[in-house]
LOVOLO-885378 format. One line per 3 residues: number of its first residue (from 0); their letters; for each residue x, y, z of C-alpha. Coordinates in nm, 2 decimals, decimal comma, padded with zeros to 4 digits. Layout:
# LOVOLO-885378
NUM) a) X Y Z  ...
//
This chain:
# LOVOLO-885378
0) lhd) 01,11 -00,85 03,02  01,07 -00,53 02,82  01,11 -00,58 02,42
3) rag) 01,36 -00,32 02,42  01,58 -00,52 02,66  01,48 -00,84 02,45
6) ael) 01,62 -00,69 02,15  01,97 -00,62 02,31  01,93 -00,99 02,41
9) lle) 01,85 -01,12 02,03  02,04 -00,84 01,85  02,38 -00,91 02,03
12) glq) 02,65 -01,08 01,79  02,46 -01,05 01,51  02,70 -00,85 01,35
15) nlf) 02,94 -01,12 01,29  02,65 -01,35 01,12  02,55 -01,00 00,89
18) pai) 02,81 -00,77 00,86  02,69 -00,58 00,56  02,40 -00,48 00,79
21) elm) 02,45 -00,09 00,86  02,08 00,04 00,92  01,75 -00,09 01,13
24) wad) 01,41 00,05 01,10  01,22 00,02 01,44  00,92 00,11 01,62
27) tay) 00,89 00,39 01,83  00,93 00,16 02,13  01,24 00,10 02,05
30) rgl) 01,36 00,48 02,08  01,64 00,37 02,35  01,80 00,09 02,15
33) kdw) 01,98 00,37 01,97  02,30 00,40 02,13  02,31 00,04 02,23
36) lqk) 02,29 -00,03 01,86  02,59 00,20 01,76  02,82 00,12 02,05
39) als) 02,79 -00,25 02,06  02,69 -00,36 01,68  02,75 -00,03 01,50
42) wrl) 02,44 00,00 01,34  02,25 00,31 01,28  01,88 00,30 01,42
45) sip) 01,60 00,45 01,26  01,27 00,55 01,35  00,99 00,64 01,12
48) qhw) 00,75 00,92 01,25  00,47 01,18 01,11  00,60 01,49 01,13
51) wsg) 00,38 01,62 01,39  00,48 01,33 01,64  00,84 01,53 01,77
54) gtw) 00,68 01,87 01,74  00,77 02,13 01,44  00,97 02,43 01,44
57) mra) 00,82 02,77 01,31  00,83 03,14 01,33  00,66 03,28 01,57
60) dae) 00,45 03,48 01,35  00,36 03,19 01,15  00,02 02,96 01,11
63) ppt) 00,10 02,63 01,29  00,05 02,36 00,99  -00,27 02,13 01,00
66) rps) -00,24 01,80 01,11  -00,41 01,57 00,85  -00,72 01,35 00,93
69) gfq) -00,73 00,97 00,85  -00,50 00,70 00,82  -00,11 00,83 00,72
72) vla) 00,17 00,62 00,59  00,47 00,63 00,77  00,75 00,58 00,57
75) rrw) 00,93 00,20 00,56  00,63 00,06 00,80  00,40 -00,05 00,57
78) vve) 00,70 -00,29 00,45  00,66 -00,44 00,78  00,29 -00,42 00,78
81) rti) 00,24 -00,56 00,41  00,47 -00,87 00,49  00,28 -00,95 00,84
84) gwl) -00,03 -00,95 00,55  00,13 -01,20 00,34  00,22 -01,45 00,59
87) ttn) -00,09 -01,43 00,81  -00,28 -01,55 00,50  -00,12 -01,86 00,60
90) rrl) -00,40 -02,05 00,80  -00,12 -02,20 01,04  00,03 -01,83 01,07
93) akd) -00,29 -01,68 01,15  -00,24 -01,74 01,53  00,02 -01,89 01,71
96) yer) -00,03 -02,28 01,76  00,29 -02,42 01,75  00,46 -02,62 02,05
99) lve) 00,82 -02,55 01,90  00,97 -02,22 01,78  01,15 -02,46 01,53
102) tge) 00,79 -02,54 01,39  00,71 -02,19 01,39  01,02 -02,09 01,19
105) mll) 00,96 -02,35 00,96  00,63 -02,25 00,85  00,76 -01,90 00,82
108) yla) 01,01 -02,04 00,60  00,76 -02,21 00,40  00,51 -01,94 00,37
111) msr) 00,79 -01,72 00,23  00,93 -02,00 -00,01  00,52 -02,04 -00,15
114) ill) 00,50 -01,64 -00,22  00,87 -01,64 -00,39  00,76 -01,91 -00,62
117) rrl) 00,43 -01,81 -00,69  00,61 -01,43 -00,80  00,84 -01,65 -01,00
120) trk) 00,63 -01,87 -01,18  00,35 -01,54 -01,26  00,39 -01,49 -01,62
123) er) 00,54 -01,14 -01,73  00,27 -00,90 -01,76
//
């Protein structure tokens, strides 16, 4: 099952549980999900991309812009990468060893609770 089709199965009916959601961010693999999300859930889909990914419009006599070298941060993508980094500092979440989905879900809740408690107990600087 492709990720896009799996996303439809996963997201179907969530507008009733989460009526405040209006916008969802996704990777470029979910481009085809945009129309379905709007029609089925009335959510908008935003896919962060670098400016050079989709081509650029310019005058015929203008020099094309140079593409930067090295790693370039994508808008909002860093939030997901940072959160995964926080979670995988917990040994049990570094790899998926669990037999039951419920156990993995419990470990995610435990890890995020640990992060939250650590932040709440920090002294103000």
